[in-house]
N, C-alpha and C positions, 0 to 999 in steps of 0.2 A: 213595305213589312220588316224590318230589320230581324237578323238572328239570333236564338235566344243565346245567352252567355253559359258556356258548360265552366264549368270548373269541379276539377278530381280532388280528392282528398283522400290520403292513404291512411292508415293503423301506424300507430309509433312502432309497436313489435313488429310489422309485418304479417303478413296474412297468417294464420295457424290454419293448419287442415286437418279434418277429424282425426283421430286413430294414431297409432305411432310406430314408426316403420322399425321394421323387425333386421337385427343382423345375422346373414345369413353366415352361417360357418366356415372358415376357408380349408380346406382338405390339408393336412399334414403328411409329407411325404414319411414314409418309415426310411430306417438306413439302407437294407436292401431295393428300395424303388428308385433311387436316386440313379444308380448305375444302371440299372435296367433302362432309364427310360431318357439318358446322355445319349449324344452321339459319339462313336467311335470315330476316330481318324479316319481307318481305315472305312468306313460308313461314308465320310465327307468326299473322300478320295472319288468311290466308287460314284455318289452322285453325280457328281463333277465330270467324271468321266462318260458318263450315261450322255449327260445334257451336252457336252462337246460333240460326241457322236452324232445325238440327233441334229444338231447344230451342223454340223458338215455333210449330213444326209441332205437335209433338205437346200443347203446353198447350193450343193452337185446338181439337185434336181432342177432347180430352178434356173443355174446354169443352163444347162442342157436345153430346159424349155425352153427359155429365151432365146436362145444358140439356134432352133429349129426355124424360131419364129421370123429370126430376121435370115 
């Protein structure tokens, strides 16, 4: 028994879903908000220093842990 033939036909304009999409309003920052939310150079440097200190502490702890094992 042969398989039935299947043909797909799509509408010309595409599929139209019911309802219309609603646009969400994008918040606009006031003049004073932009300076408060941006990073200062000192804050960026402080973040890098903290990350380097954590990296150094983890590195030394792994070094001494592996040194004790061997």
